[in-house]
C-alpha positions in Angstrom: 40.5 22.1 4.3 37.8 19.2 3.5 37.2 19.5 -0.1 33.8 17.8 -0.3 32.0 20.5 1.8 32.7 24.3 2.6 34.1 24.5 6.1 33.6 27.6 8.3 37.5 27.6 8.9 38.0 28.1 5.1 35.6 30.9 5.0 37.2 32.9 7.8 40.7 32.3 6.1 39.3 33.6 2.8 37.5 36.5 4.5 40.1 37.4 7.3 43.4 35.8 6.2 43.6 33.8 9.4 41.7 31.6 12.0 39.0 33.5 13.9 37.3 32.3 17.1 34.0 33.0 18.7 33.7 34.2 22.3 30.3 33.6 23.8 28.2 36.5 25.2 25.1 36.0 27.6 22.9 39.0 27.5 20.0 39.5 30.2 17.0 38.6 27.5 14.5 35.9 27.2 12.3 34.8 24.3 9.0 36.0 23.1 7.9 32.2 22.9 8.4 32.2 26.6 6.8 35.5 28.1 3.6 35.0 26.2 4.2 37.4 23.3 3.9 34.5 21.0 3.8 31.7 23.3 4.6 30.0 26.6 6.9 27.4 27.5 9.2 27.8 24.7 10.1 25.0 21.9 9.8 21.6 23.4 13.6 21.1 23.2 14.9 24.3 24.5 16.0 24.2 28.5 15.9 26.7 31.2 19.1 28.1 30.5 18.7 28.0 26.6 21.8 27.5 24.6 24.1 29.1 26.8 25.9 26.2 28.4 29.5 27.7 28.2 28.0 31.3 28.8 29.6 33.6 31.7 27.1 35.1 34.1 24.7 37.7 32.2 25.2 40.0 35.1 28.7 40.7 33.7 29.1 43.4 31.0 29.6 42.5 27.2 33.1 44.1 27.6 33.9 41.9 30.6 32.6 38.7 29.3 34.9 39.4 26.0 37.9 40.1 28.0 37.8 36.8 30.3 36.8 34.4 27.0 39.3 36.3 25.1 42.3 35.7 27.6 41.4 31.8 27.7 41.0 31.4 23.9 44.5 33.7 23.2 46.4 31.5 25.7 44.9 28.2 24.2 45.0 29.1 20.6 47.2 31.9 20.1 44.0 33.5 18.3 44.5 37.5 17.2 40.8 37.7 15.5 37.4 37.0 17.2 33.6 37.0 16.6 31.6 38.1 19.7 28.8 35.9 19.6 25.6 36.9 21.5 24.6 33.6 22.1 21.6 32.7 24.7 18.0 33.0 23.8 16.6 35.9 21.3 19.1 38.8 21.3 17.3 41.4 19.3 14.4 40.8 21.7 15.0 44.1 23.7 14.2 47.9 23.4 16.2 49.1 20.1 18.5 51.7 22.2 19.3 48.9 24.5 20.3 46.7 21.7 22.3 49.3 19.9 24.4 50.0 23.1 25.1 46.2 23.6 26.0 45.6 20.0 28.4 48.8 20.2 30.1 47.4 23.4 30.5 44.1 21.5 32.8 45.9 19.2 35.9 45.5 21.0 39.7 45.4 19.7 40.5 42.6 17.2 36.5 41.7 16.9 35.7 41.4 13.3 32.3 40.3 13.5 29.4 40.1 15.9 27.1 37.1 15.5 23.5 37.9 16.7 21.5 35.0 18.0 17.8 35.5 17.5 14.5 34.3 16.3 12.9 35.4 13.0 10.0 37.0 14.3 12.5 39.3 16.4 14.1 40.5 13.2 12.4 44.0 12.2 13.7 46.6 10.2 14.9 48.8 13.1 17.1 46.4 14.3 18.6 45.5 11.0 19.1 49.7 10.3 20.9 49.7 13.9 23.1 46.6 12.9 23.8 48.3 9.3 24.7 51.4 11.2 27.3 49.5 13.4 28.6 47.3 10.6 29.3 50.7 8.4 30.7 52.6 11.2 33.0 50.1 12.9 33.9 48.1 10.0 32.8 44.6 11.7 30.6 41.8 9.9 27.3 41.2 11.4 25.6 37.9 11.3 22.1 36.9 12.6 21.9 33.3 13.7 18.5 32.3 13.1 17.0 28.9 14.3 14.9 27.6 11.5 15.1 23.8 12.3 12.9 22.5 9.7 10.8 23.9 6.5 7.9 21.5 7.6 5.5 24.0 9.0 3.7 20.9 10.7 7.0 20.0 12.4 7.3 23.8 13.5 3.9 23.6 15.1 4.7 20.4 16.8 8.0 21.9 18.5 6.0 24.7 19.4 8.2 26.9 17.6 6.0 30.1 17.7 6.7 30.8 13.8 6.6 29.5 10.3 8.7 29.2 7.2 7.4 32.5 6.1 9.0 34.4 9.3 12.1 33.1 8.4 12.4 33.8 4.8 10.9 37.3 5.6 13.9 37.7 8.0 16.5 36.5 5.7 15.4 38.7 2.7 15.3 41.9 4.6 18.7 41.0 6.1 20.4 40.8 2.8 19.0 44.0 1.9 20.8 45.5 4.8 23.9 43.6 3.9 23.4 41.5 7.2 24.6 37.9 6.9 22.4 34.9 8.1 23.3 31.8 9.4 20.6 29.3 9.7 20.2 26.4 12.3 18.7 23.0 11.3 17.9 20.1 13.1 18.1 17.1 10.7 16.3 14.2 12.6 13.2 16.1 14.2 10.4 13.4 14.6 7.8 13.8 11.9 10.6 14.9 9.3 11.4 12.9 6.7 14.2 13.0 4.1 12.1 15.1 1.7 12.1 17.7 4.2 15.8 17.6 4.8 16.3 18.2 1.0 13.8 20.6 0.9 15.6 22.7 4.0 18.9 22.5 1.8 17.1 23.9 -1.3 15.1 26.6 0.8 18.4 28.0 2.2 20.2 27.8 -1.2 17.6 29.7 -2.8 17.8 32.3 0.0 21.5 32.5 -0.5 22.1 32.4 3.2 25.8 32.7 4.3 26.2 29.9 6.6 24.6 27.1 8.1 24.8 25.0 11.3 23.6 21.4 11.5 22.4 19.7 14.6 20.8 16.5 15.9 17.9 16.6 18.3 19.2 16.9 21.9 16.8 15.8 24.7 17.4 18.6 27.4 16.2 17.6 31.1 13.3 19.5 32.2 11.9 20.1 29.0 8.6 19.0 27.4 10.8 16.9 24.9 12.2 14.9 28.0 8.8 14.0 29.3 7.7 12.9 25.8 11.1 11.0 25.5 10.7 9.3 28.9 7.2 8.4 28.2 8.3 6.6 24.9 6.2 9.2 22.6 9.2 10.3 20.5 11.4 8.2 18.4 14.7 9.8 17.2 16.0 7.7 14.7 19.5 6.2 14.2 22.9 7.8 14.0 23.1 6.1 10.3 20.1 7.7 9.4 21.3 11.2 10.5 24.5 10.7 8.4 22.7 10.0 5.3 20.3 13.1 6.0 23.4 15.2 6.6 24.8 13.9 3.2 21.5 14.6 1.5 21.5 18.0 2.9 25.2 18.8 1.6 24.3 17.5 -1.9 21.4 20.2 -2.2 23.2 22.7 -0.5 24.8 25.6 -2.6 28.5 25.2 -2.4 29.2 28.8 -1.5 27.3 28.5 1.8 29.8 27.6 4.6 29.1 25.0 7.3 29.5 26.2 10.8 29.1 22.4 11.9 27.9 19.1 10.9 26.7 18.0 14.3 26.3 20.2 17.6 27.2 19.3 21.3 25.7 19.6 24.6 26.9 18.6 27.8 25.8 14.8 28.8 24.9 16.0 32.2 22.3 18.3 30.9 20.5 16.0 28.8 18.8 12.7 28.5 19.9 12.0 24.5 23.0 13.5 23.0 24.2 12.3 19.7 23.8 8.7 20.1 26.1 8.9 23.1 28.9 9.3 20.5 31.7 12.0 20.1 30.5 14.8 17.9 33.7 14.3 16.1 33.2 10.8 15.5 29.9 11.7 13.7 31.5 14.1 11.7 33.9 11.8 10.8 31.2 9.3 9.7 29.8 12.0 7.5 32.9 12.6 5.9 33.5 8.8 5.2 30.2 8.7 3.6 30.9 11.6 1.5 33.7 9.9 0.3 32.2 6.3 0.0 29.6 8.0 -2.5 32.0 10.4 -4.3 29.7 13.4 -3.4 30.0 16.6 -2.2 28.3 19.8 -1.3 26.4 21.2 -4.1 26.4 18.2 -6.3 22.4 17.9 -6.7 22.2 21.7 -6.5 20.9 22.1 -10.2 17.5 23.4 -9.3 18.0 27.0 -9.3 17.6 29.6 -12.1 14.6 28.1 -14.3 16.4 24.4 -14.9 13.1 23.5 -17.2 14.2 25.9 -19.9 17.9 25.5 -19.9 17.4 23.3 -22.9 16.3 26.4 -24.9 19.5 28.4 -23.9 
């Protein structure tokens, strides 16, 4: 365990008593920001296959995909507990009854949790009720993986996100009422964002008490609107050192009981024009950990802004 931030591996060990591995699942779904419901073209950074680089064909059933991926992970890591990760596009963007059936199918033997990737504007109480019912009956944890990316509403509009900060807050608050966890995805180097946006992002997630966070640097995926802008010299992504400093500041302001699924993401180089400054993701993670040690700082060190700090002197 890295004592300077709360790793997801430690979170799983505390909750399940051992390592837990995610098994990706692709559903035949799309996104309301693609089909015209709230926009077209999707986010400027989202490619034609979304985020499902490692997914099996969505023509396979959920059970079939889990079985194939499970055999691979079991053989490689001797794993015994799993999380079914409904990963690609917006996995609550389908009729409630169909969603309920797919969620049930994901509850295979030794699956201790289901992670449902979706958008904040696709989180309706009806779907939360379905998730809460499955959670109670099947004894599995259910977590929504919600892409927020930034709290800067101007940047959200620039990346054609199709929703603002309010929708994320609404989804996170209602999920908590139904005892559904939330993992927030954040991109720390979006053009137009400054350090103040990064810090405010950590503070907002802390105030909402989300359970988990994934940090990413911005990829430039081939064939996207962002790729066109990147090749035309219209966007600047900043340096790796700047990303490291932003990640450190984010961690310092993040509530210490929020688990980090990762400090930096990854994508296949063959699918991208720019990925992590052409560095291995683990090297960037090591740079963040080294910088935390150099500054003698840690997750939550500056998390002193909650619960009415201005009146503490009277208590």
